[in-house]
Structures are given as C-alpha cells and as structure tokens.
N, C-alpha and C positions, 0 to 999 in steps of 0.2 A: 444509520441508526440504530439504538437499542433499547427496545423498550424498559423504563424505569419508573416505577411506582411514586406519584407524586399524589398529596394528600393535601386536598381542596380543604383552606380554612374557612371551617364553617361554625365557628365557635361563637359568632355574636349574636345572643337572643335579642327579640323583639322588645322595646323597654317595658311592656305590660309581662312580662315573665322574671323582671327583674324585683320587682316587690313581694313583701310577704303579703300572706291573704290572711283575713281573720277566720278564724276556727270555726263559726257558725256557717260562715258562705264555704268554706273548703269543704265542710261537712257534706253540704246539702250538693256544691259540683258534683261530688263523689256520687252520692247516693242517683244523682241524674244521669250521669256515665256508666253507673254499676245496671242502671234498668237498659236491658238491652232488647227488650220488645216494646217495637214503636209505638206501640197502640197504648201501653202500660204508660209508657215514657209521656206520651203528650196529654195522657191522665193527670198521670203529676204534674205536669207544668203548669195546665190549666188550674189547678189547684193551690198553686204557689205565685200567681201573676204576681204578687207585689213584689217578691224576692227575684225576681226575673229581672236582672238590670246589669249594667254594664261590669261591676265589681266581680259579680257571679260568672260573668263570661272569661273576665281576665282567671279566672280559679278555676276554669276546667280547661282553660288552655294550659294553665301551668302544670297540670294533672297529665295531659295529655303528654307533656315536654317532657316529664321523668319517666313515661313510661317510652318514649321515643327513644332516651340517653340510657334506658335499660337495654337499648336496643330491639323493643319487642314492639316490631315495626307495624306488622298486620293491625294490632291490638291498639296502639297510639293511632293508625289511620283511620278506625273506628270511631275513637272518642274525637280526633279533630271533625268529621264528618258532624260529630252530635254536637259539637260545639258551634260549628257554621249554623246550623240549623236554629240554634239559640240567639246565636248574634244576627242572626238573620230575621228574623222574627222581630225584633224588638230595633231594628234598624241603629245597630251597632257596629258602623265600619271600621273604628279601630280594631274591637273585637273580632269582628267576621276578616279583616286583613289579616291579623295574627294567624286563626287556624287554616287560612286559605296559606299562608305561608308554611306552618307546619304541618298540612297535609301533602304541601310539595315537597318537603323534606323526606316523607315517610313514602309516598310514590316512588321517589328518587331511589330510596335505597331496597326496593325492590324492583329496580330497574324498569319501571312503565315510567320510561323520560316526556313522550306528549303526554300524558297527563299531569305529570310533575310540572312541564313546561308552563302549559295550560295555567294549573293552580298560581305560579310564582309570579305570570306577568297579571292575573287579575287582584294579587295582594299587591301588586306595584301600584296597580291603578287608587285601590282605595288607601295604603299608605300616604300618595300623594294628596287622595282629595281630602284627607286628615289634618295632610301637613308634619308627616311622621317621616322624616329623612332617613332616619335609623332604619325604621323597617324597609323604607324601601331598598335602601344600600344592602341591606340583608338578601333581600328578595332578588335582586339586579344578579349578586353575587351568587345566588343559586343557580339561577339562569344562567349566568356564566359558566359554572361547571357542568353543567349537564351539556351545555352547547360543545363547552371544550370534549367532553369526553365521548361524542356524538363525530368529531373531527370539524368542525363547524370553527375555525380559530378567528376568523375574521367579526364573525358575527357574536363570539363568546368575546374576542375586546371588546366591540361597542359595548357589551353589558357589563364589562368590567368599568369600563370608563364611565358608564351612569351610574356605577356604584362608586366610585372615585368620589365623583362632583359631589352626590348625595351627603357619602360622608362627610367629606370637608366641608360641607354647611349645617351640617350639624356641628361641626367641631369635635366629635368622637373620633380619639387619638385609636383607639381599638377598631370601629369601624374601618378606618385607614389601615390598618396594620391587617385587617383583614383580604382589605382589597387590593394592595399592595402583593401581599402573598399569591393571591390569584392571577392578580396582573404577571408576576414574577414567571407564573408556570406558563402561561401562553406564550410569554416572549420568548421561551427557552425555546418552546415548541416553535416558535416562527423563527429560530434561528438569530434572535436576537439578545446576546447573552450578556453583552453592557446592560441593556435594561432590565433585564432579567434579574441579574445578582444586585442590582442598584434598588429596585424595588424590593426585592427579599430583603435586604440589608434594612429596610427602613422599616419593616415590619418586625423584623428580629431585634430593631433599638427599642421599640413600644413593647413587646411580651414581654423582653427581660426587665425593662422597666417598671412594670406591672407584675415582677413574678410569676407569670404565666407560663408556668415549666413545661406543660402539656402542649400548648400550643406551639414555644419555644423549642419542643422538639418536632412538630411538624414543621415547622419554616428551617431548620437544619437540616431536615430531609431532602426539601426541596434546592436548598442551596447546594447540597452535595451533591444534588442532581444535573445545577446548573455549572458543577466544575466538571464532572463527568464527562457533560458534552464537548467542554472546552479540552479533552483529554488532559485533563489533572488530576491524575488518579490518587495521588497522595493525598491529597487535601481532599478531594472528594469522599477518599475513605475517612479520615479522620470527622468529619461531617457526619457521614453516614453511622459511626460508631458512636459518636457525642449523641446523638440523636436516639438510636437505640437504649444507649444505656440510661437515659432522662425517662424513657417510655417504659423500660423494664421495670423502673422503680415505682410507677404509679401504681397506686391501688387498684385492682380490677383493671389491667390494662386490657386494651381492645386488642384479641389476636390479630385482627386484618392489620392493625396500626402498626404490630410489632414484625408482619410478617413484610411490610414495605420496605423497613427500613431493613432485615435481612435480607430483603431480594438484591436492594441496592448496595448492600456491602459485598454478597455473592458476585455483582457486576463489576464492583471494584477489582476485586481479587483477582476476576476473569481479565479485566483488560491490563493488571499488574503482572500478570503469567502465572499466579498461583492456580492452579486450576485445582488442585485437590481443594484447597479453602472456598474457593467458588462455587465446587461441588456439593459439601458439606453443607454452602450456607444454604443452595436451592433448595436442599431437603430437608432442612429445618423451617424455610419460610412455607414450603409445601405443606407440610406438617401443621403449621399456626393457619395457612387459607385454609384448610379443610375444616379445621375447627372453627374458625370462624363462619364457615359457607359463604365466601365467596368466589363467586363465578367468576369475576374480574379479574383477582389476581390468581387466582389457579391458572387462567389462560394464560397471563402476561408470563407466569413463572415456568408454564408447561415450552412458550418461547424461547425465553433467555434460556433456558437449559439445554432444549435442542441448540440454539444458535454454538451454545459452549461445546456438546459432542461434534459440531460440524467442523468448530476448527481446530481440536481435537483429531481431527479425522476419523472419527466416528460415523460414519454417513449412515448406517443403517437405521442404527439408533436415534440419532440425530431426526433424520425423514419422519423415523414414527411421533416423536414426540411433536415436531413443527404442524405435523397434518391433525394429531391430535388439540394442540393449538388452536389451529385454523377453525376446525369444526367448533370448537367452544366461543372463538370470538364473533363466528356467524351466530352461534345461538344468540347469546346475548348482547347482540349488535355492539361489538367493538371493534370499529372499523380500523383504527389505526394499528392494533396489534396484529390485527387480521391483514393487512399489508406486510407487516413486517415479515410476518410468516411467509407471507408467497415470497418476496423476497429471496429469503434464505432458503424456501424450496428451490429457488432459482435457481441460486447459487450452486446447490449440487445438483442440479439438472445440468448446468454446464459442466460440471467437475465429471460428471457421467455422459456427457455428449450429447444430451437430450435437449437440442437448443432450440427446436420449437416450442417444445413444452416451458424451456424457461423464458422465452421468448413472453408468453401468454402470460405467464404468472408476474411477469413481470410491467407488464402495460397494464392490467389490473391494478397492481399497487402505486403505478404511475398516475392513473388514472385519479385515484383515489387522494393523495398527495395534491394533488394539482387542484382541486373540488377543494380539498380540507387546509389548503395553503400552508402544509407542512413542507417547509422547505428544508431541510435536513432530511424529509422520508423523500422529496423527489431527487435529492444526491444521490441517496440510498439506492433506490430504484434503478435512478436514470443510469448509473453505471454498469448495474447486472444488465439490464435492457441493451448497454450497447456491446458489453462483453458477448450475448447471444448474439446479437444481432453482425459481429466480427466474426464469430463461430461459423455463423451460415454465409458466410461468404458477402456479405451487405454492407460493404464496408463506408458507402458516402451513409447510409443511416447511422451506423454505428458513431462515424467521427460526429455527425450530427448530435445524438443524444452525447457521447464524449463531452464536446465543444459546450455543453448547455449545463453540463454540471461542474465544468473547471469555470465557467461563469459565476454561476453559485456558490462553489467557494471562496473564489475572490471576494464575492461579496459578504460573504459570511464573514471572512477573516476581518472585514473594515469592523465587526460590529463583538471581537471580542475585544475583554476588558485585561489591563494588565499591560506591564512591560514587554520586554523581549522575548524574556520567556515564558509569556502563555502564548505569546503569536507562535513561538517556535513548538510548545507541545501542540497549537491546534493544527497546525501544518505537518506535523509530524503523523498525525494520524488522517492526514489528507491527500497524499501522496499517491495511492496507487492509480485513480484515474488519469494522469497526467503520464504515467507509465504504460498504460494500457495504450493511451495514444502514442506512446514508442513502440510501441509492441506493433501497432495497427501500420503507423509508417515503415518500419523494417517488413514487414510482410508485404508493402510496398516496392520496396528498395529505394525508399527514399531516406537515406542514412543521414543526411543532415537535418532535416525534419523531426527523426526520431532523436539524435543528439539534443536536439533545441527544446525538444520534451522532457527530455530527462532532467537536461540544464534548471528548466522551470521547477522541477520536483524539489531541488536543492538549495539549501539556506536562504529562503527568502525572507524569514525574518532579520537575518544577519545582513542581508543585503539590503533590506530598508534602512538599518540603522546607520551603515557605513552610508546609503546613498544621501540620508536626511539627516541624520545625527542624534545623538542620544536625547529621552525625553530626560528631563528635569522634576523629579515627583515631588519637590519643595518649593515650586515655582505659585505653585498656587493653593498652597496647604493654610489652614487658619493657624492661629496661635496653638490652637488645641491639636490639631491633628498633627503638628511639627512636635509639639512634649510628646503625644503617643507616640509616634512614630521612632523619636529618640530611644522613648522608653523601652519598646519592643526590639530596636536594635540591642541596647544594651541589656537588657535580659538574654537575649540569644548568646551574646560574647559574653555574659558572665559565667555560665552553667557550660558553655564550650570548654574555657578555662577550669573551671572547678573540675568537667572530666577529664579534661589531660591533664591536669595536677594529679588526682587519684589514680589516675592509669599510670602516671611515672612512680609510682609509692613502690617500695620493693615488695611490700605483700597488700597488694590494693584490696580496697573492703569491695569484695562483689555485690553484695547488697547496696552498698551507696553508689555504686557505677551502673548499677540497672536501673535505681532512680531517679539518677542525673541525666542517662539517657534519654528517661520516658521523658522527664521535663524540659528536656531538649529541644527533643522532637515535638512536644506540645507547643514551646515556643516560637518555635521553628514555623508551625502551621499558623498561626495566632498573627505572626509578622507578616506570612505570606496573603494570611486573607485579608489583612487590613491593607494593605498595600493594595492588591487587586479592587479592593472597596474604593478605594481612593480615585484609584484609574476608571472606575464604572462610575463614579461620582463626578469628575473632572473630566471627559472625555478629551478636550483640549491636550490632555496631557500623552495621549497616545503616541506612538512612534508615526510618523506619516507615513501612510503605504505608496509606494511606487509604482508606475507603469515597468512593467519587467521583458527586456526587448533583449534576449540570449544572442549571444555573438553568434555568427554561424564561423564551421569547421574552418572555412576561408581567413574570416577575421583571429581568428584563434591559431592557427597556422601562422598569421601576418604578426600575432604580438608574439610569440617565441621568438627568445632573444638571439637565437643562432641553430643553426644547419644540427646541432652535435643535441639539441635538447628535443625531448618527445613528450606531448602529452598524454596520460591513460586515465582515463576514465570509466569506471566502471558503473554495471547497474543490474541490480535484478529486476529482470522484466520478465512478464507473462508467467506461464507452469512450472516454477521452479525450476528457469533458467537463467544463466549468470550472460553478462555482455561484455564485452571491453571495446569502446572507443579509443584510436588510438590516431591521434592527431599529429603531423611531423611539418617540416617546413615543405618536402617535397609531396607528401599524399595524408590522406583519409581515410582509416580503414574503420574496418568492424568485424569483430570477432565475437563468434558463440563460442562459450569456454568446454571443453570437455568435464564439465563438473556441474550438481545440481547446488542449488542453494542450501539443501538440507546436509548434504555431502560437507559444503563448504564450514558451514556454519560447526559442525563438528570438526571437521580436521583444523579449523584456524583458531578455536580455542585451547584445542590440545596443544598443538604447536609453541602458542603464546605459554601457555602454564610450561612448557617444556623446556622454554629460554630462561622462562622468570625464576624460574627454582634449581636453574643450572645441572637440570638433567641431561646425562651425557648421550642419549639416545634421541635425538630429535632429528638427526641428518635423513631418516627417511622420510619423514614430512616437509624438511627442507627443500628436499627435491622436488616430492612430489607436488607440493606447492606451486613451485617454480615452474613444472611442466603442464601443471594447468592455468596459472597466471599468465606468466610470461612468456612459455614459449610458445604458444600458438602466436605469437607477433614477434618472432624473431627476426624473421626478414626485414620487416620495416625497423624492428630496432637495432640494426647493425648502425655500427658508429656513432651511436646515442650514448653520450657520457653522461646526462644530466636525465631524469624520471619527473615529471609532475605528477603525481598521482591524487586524484580525486578516488577514495574510498567510496564505497555505498555501505551501512550494514554494520554486519561483523567485522568486513576488510579493515576499519577502521583501527581494531586492535590487534592487526598483522605488522609485524615487522617485516617490512619486503626485504630490507636489506640483509637482513641475517638467510634469504632464499638462497640455495645452493644451483646454480647453473652445471657443475658439476662435481663432484665430490671433493669436498674443501674449497671449494670456488664459491664464495660468497657474491651475491648482487652487489654489495657495497665496494668490491672489489674493484669491479667493471665500471659501474655507474654512481653519482649522488642520487640523493631522492630526498623531495621534500614533497610535504603533504598539504591539499589546501580543499575545504570545504566545496568548492566549483569553480569553474575557471570565471564564470562572472563574478564571483567574489572576490576573487584573484583581482583582478583588474580594477575592480572599486579599491581594493586596496592599496595598489598600486597609485590611484590616483589620489587617496587619501594620505599616502607615503608623499608625494611631491607636493601636496600643498602645506606640509605642516614639516618641514624640514627644517630640522634645528643649521642656524647657518656656521657654527663652529663646533665642532662634533665634540662630544666628552660624554665619558663615561661614569656611570656611578655603580659603585660596589658594595653590595649589603651584607655585612656577615654575620646573618641570623642566626646563624647555627654555633654556640658557643663548644666547636669539636677542632682539634687538630687541623684534619683535613681543609676544613672553611676556612682558617686561616690562612692555610700552605697555598689555597684555590686564592684569595683575596691580594694574599700577598705576589702572586704570581701575573696577577692582572697589572699588578701595579707595575712589576718587569715589562711587560709588554707594551701599556700604553704612555709609561712616562708618570711620574708625578703631578705634571705639569696640565695633565689632560684627564687625571681618574680624580672622583673623588672619594675617600672611602670613608663607609659608616659602618662603624665596630659594632659587635652587638650587643653595648650597654648603649646604644643610641639607636635601636631599629625596631620603634615601636610604630605602629599603623600611621599615628597623625604626620612622624617626621617623614617615613616613605610617602604620603601623600602630597605633601607638601615637596619634596626634592624630585619625587622623581618626573614629572612633566618638565623639568630642564635639562632634560639629559637625550641624547638620541641612542644610549644603549644605556639598559638598566638591568644589571645582574644580580640577583637575588640566592645568596647561598642559603636553603634555607630547607629544614624538613619540612617535608608535605605530607597531609593526611589527605586520603582519597575518599569521599561518601558512597558508597557505591548505591544508595536508595536515593538520595539527592547530590548528583554530581555539581549543583550549584552552591552545596553547601562544603566543599573540600577547599582546604584552606593551608595554608604556609603557617607554620611556630614561629613566632619572632620572640625577640628579646624583650622582656617588660619595662626596663630601664624603669626599673620603681615605679611604675603608673597601672592605673588599674585599668583593668580590660584592653591591653595594647599589647597583649601575646599571640593575637589570631588575625590573619590579613586573609578573608575568605573571598571565594571566586564573586559572591556578591558586589562586595564592596570594589575587589578589582575593576568593576565594569565602572566607576567613579573616578579612578584615578586622572583622567584627561592627561592622557600618554600623547608626547611626540616622537618618543623613540621610536626607532628604527626598527632595532630587535629587543626584545625582552628576552632573558635568559633564567630558567628555574631551575636551577642547579640541586633539584631533589627529590625524595624518591614520589613515584605516580603524580608528578606535577602535568603529565602530559594526558592521562585518563580523562575518560568519563561517559556520558552514556550515547552508544554511535545510534541514532535517529536516521530513520530512512531519509528526513528531509533534510536536517539543520547540520549534518555533521558530529563532529564531536563538543557535545554539551558539557563544560567542564571551565576547568579556569582559562584555557588555551581561547575557550571562545568569549571567557569575559574579557580579555588582555586585548582581543580582538575588538571586540567594542569600546572599549577603553581608548582606542588609538592605534595599537601597536598591529603593522602590519605581518610582522613576523615574532613567532615564540619559539624557543629553544626550550624542548621540556623531558620528561620522561614518563616511560608506558610503564616501570614497574619500579619496583623497591633497589634501589640500585647500592653499589658496594661505593664506600666515599673514599678510598682509595684512588682506585682507577678513574671513578667522577672528576678528580682534581686534578687527574693527567687529562683525561680527555676536555675539559674546561680551558684547563691552560692551550692545549693547541690548539683549540676551536678558535679562542681569541686572536690567537697569534697568526692563524691562518686567514681569519678574517679581514684584515686588514690589505689582502693579498689578493683575495678570491672571492666567490660567491658565498653564501652563507650555506646552501647544500654542499656546494665543496670543501667549506673550509671546516665543516662537520663531519664530511668523507673523509678527509684526510687525517684528523683528529682522530677519528677511529680505528682508521689504518697504523696509525701510530700507536696508538694502544694495543692493536691486536698484535705488534712485533712481539710483546711481551709475552716467553711462555704462558708464567701464570695468568693470564687476560686472554688468551685465545678462544676461550668458552663467549659465543655470542652474548650472554649474560652482560658480560661486561663493557662491550663496545655497543650492543647495537639498542640502547635501553634509551639513548636520547636521540630524538626527530627535530626536524624544522617542519614547524608549522605554520602556513599562509604563505608568506612571497620568500621565494628562498632565491632570487635571482642576485 
C-alpha cells in the first residue's frame, strides 16, 4: 500500500451562504467582525439591538466563509466565533449551526481535529433541530473526513452514511456528489475498490452535469487513486493528469491541491517503472506543498520519495527521507502515513539484516492498521512482519502472518471491479506473499508445498475464466449504456485505422501521426474506464472467483502424457534467487539456479534482442543461458524429448528453443518445447478442450495479409488438408465480423495477418485485416479476440509479434495469446518478434503437415528443423520466432 493524496470533497456550503445579502446588512456585519475588542463589540451590539437579526448572522457567516475561502484560517475562525456569539444571543439556531460548521472547518485546517469534531457534532444537532438536511449532510461529511484522516475508517464510514441519508432526504444531488466522493475515498482505503469506483463515478456525473470543474478535478484525482490501488497504472495516470490539467487552469489554484495531483502522478510513473519522471514529480510536488505550507502533504511526499529511493536500491537516502516522514507524521498526527513509513523502514532493516528492528516496526504498523480497519495496510504490514519472523527463524509465526495476508488478498480480489484484465492487474501486484510462503517451505525442505504456492501465484484470473466462463458485459446494460459502449468501441477502431493508414503513407505526416496517437490513447482510456464503471455498477458481471487447489507434484507427474515429457517451472523466489522445479514421471526435483534475478533480466533481454535482430554474436549468451537454466537439471532431463516450460517474469521473453547445449547444438534439435502460464491452467485448458471438441475437424485459413507469401502459405494449407476440409477466407472477405462469425465453427483457425504489438498496453495489440470495403473492419485487437467464442483446438497467428505481451509476475504473458485462451482456444502458435515472410510461410506449411501426425509441440519442432536445413535460414531468427503457447500435447 502506498500513500496517495486524496482530496475530500467539501465544496457544499450550507444553504445560508448561498443567497446575496443586503448592502446595509453586509456593512453592519463587516463592522461587527472588524471590531476586535470584545468590550467595544458588546457596546456596539447593544446600541444596534434592532439590527441583530438572523439576516445579520447570515451576512456575518458569509464574510467568515469568504475569509476561509482565501485560506486565512485563523482569521476565519475568529470571525466564526464572533458570529456564533451573536447567533447564540438571539437564539438563531440555524445561524449558530452554520457558524459552528464553519468553525469546525477552520479548526480542521489548523490541524485541531478534536476541536473540529466537537464543533461539527454540535452543528449536526442544530441542523437537525431546524430541519436542514443540507447542512447536516455537510457537517456529517466534515466529521467523516476528520475521522478518515485519523485512521478511524469504520467510524468515518458511519458518518458518510449519515451524510448520504441526509443528502438524499434533501434531494440535493450536489450534496449526494459530495458524500459519494468521500465514501469512495474510504471504500478505497478499506480495500473495496468496486464500491469506491461506483461511488466516485456517481459523484463525477453530477459535477460534470453542473459544470463544476474544480470539483470534477478533485473526483478525477480520487478515481485515479482507486485505479492505482488496483494496479491499473496507465488508467490511474490518465485520470491524475486530467485532474491536474483542470486544476492548473483554475485562477488562484490552491498549491496544496496541485501538489496532491502531482504527487499522485509521480506514484503512477513510479509504478510504471519510470523513476526519473517519478522523482521529478515528487520534487515539483514538494515545492508546491512547501508553498502551501501543508505539513500533511509534505510528510506524505517524504514517505513516497523515500519508498522510491528504496525501490531503486538507494537505502541510505531512502532511510533518511522515511525517518523524516515518520517524525513529521507523528507531529501532525497522520497515523496512516506513519504506519506505511514504518513498514518501509522495516523492509530496509530486513534487507540490512536487522530483523528484530524490522519486526518491531512492522508490529507497530500492523497494530495501527488493524485498529483503523485499513485492510490493504494490514496486508502490507503483515507481509513485512512475516518476512522478519522468517529471517529470525520463527517459521510458525511467519507462516501465520503470511496466511493472514493471503486470506486478505483473496478477499480483496473479490472486490476488484472490471473484467479479466482488472483481476490480472490486481493479482500481478500481490504475488510476493505467495512466493514468500514458497521460500519458507523450501527452507523446511517441503518441496511439494513450495511448488503448490508457486502455482497459486500464477494465472489466477485466467484460471477463474477457464473454470467458470467469460463474463458478458452486454447482458445487463441499459440501452443507453449499450449505445455508449458501441460508440466507444467504434471510436477506438476508427482512430486505430486512421493511425495505421497514415503510417503506411510513403511520407507520413508526423504531426498528424502524433495527434492521432494522442487521440487514440485517450479513446482507449475512456473505453477502459467506461467498462470498469459498468462492472462496478453491475457486480453480477464479475467473473466468478473459484477456489484454487493446485495439483500436487504427484498429480502433475501422473498428468504428463509419457515418460519422455518433463515439466520445468521457473520462479523468482526470495532475495534475488531463481529456482527451477522439474517434474517427470519418475521424479520431482528442485534446483536453485546459478544466476540472480538481475543477471537473468540483463542476459535474457540482450539475447532476445540479438536473435530478433539477426545479430551473429549471440552464441555466448545461448550457451551461458543454457548452462544457467537447463544444465543444472541435465541428469533429470536425460531422455526427455518434450519440455513443458512454465516461465516467470522476463523468462517469457526468452526463446528457450534457441539456447545451445553445445556450440552449434540447439535445444530444439534435441527437444520439443511449449509454454504454459501454469500447470493448473494447462489442466483447465485440457478440460475445456475435451468439452468443446468439434466432431468433424475442419480448418479455417484466413489470408488477411495482401502479400505473395501469405497467398503461398494459404495455398499450401489447402494442399495439406485437402479442399473438402478447409475453408479459405481470402483477403477481400477477411473483416472482423466475418472472422467472428466463422471462427467458432472450426477446430483449427489459421490467421495469416500482420500483427502490431502495443508495448504500453498489450491488450490493445492487434492483427491487420483486409477491409472488404467496410468501415472499421481492418483491425482485430486482443480485446475483441476475447469475444470470439472459439471451439478451436489450435489457433495459428502467422504474423509479426503475435506472441508478445507483458510478462507479469502473476498472469503469464498478457497479450493476444492470453486473449485467445479466454476466447476458448487451449493452444496458440504465435511469434515473438518481427518475422521474415518467406521463412514464415515455409515454417507454417511444415507445421500443419506435421500437425496431422504428431503433437503440436513436436509439429512445430520438426517444422523449425526443416526450415533450419536451408543455409540462408540457419540463424535462429528464422526458425525460433514461433512458439506453442498453452497446451502442446
């Protein structure tokens, strides 16, 4: 859990502030408030008895409110106190309620929370006595904000609930927006992201309807925070940037308000791995916080800056900033950020071997989090406490701590709104505790239990979908929602095609390309946020979460098809270590590999780049990576001719088949290889396939690329399968609607199409189709692939970079292949880089010919060996780019 800056929505003034005052009354009110001497003021009031009326009290409240809006809080507080004296003297309960409420706001701004709470509670009583639900809603909201900041989340939630009841009773939609924003903030901190987003979206609809730009900016900031909490950082960044853009245009913008957005932008950049931009954002936010003299923001920024430095490995400077943050938090009574600072300091202590100190820090944070009810904070602190206990050799206590965190994680994932991608985003940021449990079990020599925890860390969202089926967002949409969803989909496709067309011109217009790219990114963000809001509003659309019981090593061994097959499951566990679990019919072994995570990250990226660019200097890494990743298990792998590889992280980018066991001897020459997100997912894929087999095998061959090699490739498939078993879809007919209509009827679908990989958002990667004279039919993106409802045993994507994606720590490779798994195909054959067309055609024809006689993995192996025989195709670039993903038996 990271500290993000939330803005409480306190823009609703009591009704008495909203009407203009008569000039003589305003003048008299100003004269009374300007008289600082209490004795002189009493004399003045006595001489104007007839003028001391509720309208005068209202005018005094208005002047105090204007002073508050100018951020002159001490002066505003004195003005409110004077107004309360006058209102009490004439028994004006309505005016007294208003000045008590205003006094409470000023006291809160001056960090006097107890005084503020007492004033707001008295204001609630008076507002209720005079039947002013608008006023009581405002006071309840103010109470909730203070309790929220003090970490009393459940009490805060009760206050906001009262506020919403009063706001609804008043029929004031702006009051409801105010309350929904505050409810959204507390729901987020309680870990209920579905309720948070639902509440914030309701508030945003109102403020946009009333063109309340400043308030909309506050809500956008908070929505960004909710998306950040579910690890949807691209979406979070777009909201925070939009919020900041609106705030920056406001005349006399509050520097504290600006600082909150800039800090959150820095958090998003940090999560996205852009540390220089994160650091620059924090520097700018610190300047703004100091200008605003906001101790709360300054403390939060010190914490976030310290955490960034810790992640970068700069432990000394990180400790300085985190210690300073903790000291400031204790001064200003910000227990939430203080608790998070302790956890980060504890993680540094663990890294430096000071385990007892780490444990003390973690327990203090955990004590606060439990008392406050901050569920994500319990998760964060609990994992660090478990790590410290494990390092101290207290494994039973460590196990209990980790199990509590895992239970919380499983509960929180139930409350994540959105489709499969949202669940995957969330889980990819919550796998570390599963791996800590695996490390603990390895230390006990409980290897089967360790493997079970590794399996539990992988592909949970995908497993849920395969087990229970896809959610259909259109089922419960209203007509308006359906029209909006369709319009947003068309906007994305239209901009995508315009960008594609412009890029294909002989001399593309760079300015137009940049403009189209910006508009496309905005349209994608709007489409994504609209969908998540729909899922938040319609919880029944959520993919059903299922109980997960990973197979034992014995069950894995029994599921292997023959003694010549081995399962290799990789996992980065513990402090920079990499482990390999090997399961065969005869044995189950664990190997700690002679390479660190950082070394592996460096070497894999370099090796992949060498192969993808036809670099001749690749053999050194081909040999060294084989020594690190395969050679330790050489004895167990003797006689094994098929390897089922479950990669982890960066290993999803490694073409294992191109590794060399000896100079000029490739792994592929000895063994067929295929890849799967986890063994549990592989088993579900097999079940799915068994249930959806097509009785009469048929092949759909789509020639979507208008190039000679694609024509030759598709013609070759006709010769392989025979005209009676294959349906050819020529380029002129290969539009999205035709493919959606035809693809579910075939057990093999072959798409000869150019692929475009979107690095920032892999689910926006797409195939380029022929337009067939129809608008918006030239793109088939990964998002649309999920809706194909396939029965196919195998889908072949014969194009560039169709097998690329984001190698998340939890879900495997997010991209086109992931989408096709969800669509119903257990196996995808796809490419890892921009392949060469002629060698691809040869490879594909050989693959299909072999597929009729052997397993999918062996069919691709033999096809690659056939291509490799040609001297001009000897380099791995030509034959190792395509891989079997999913089920390769």
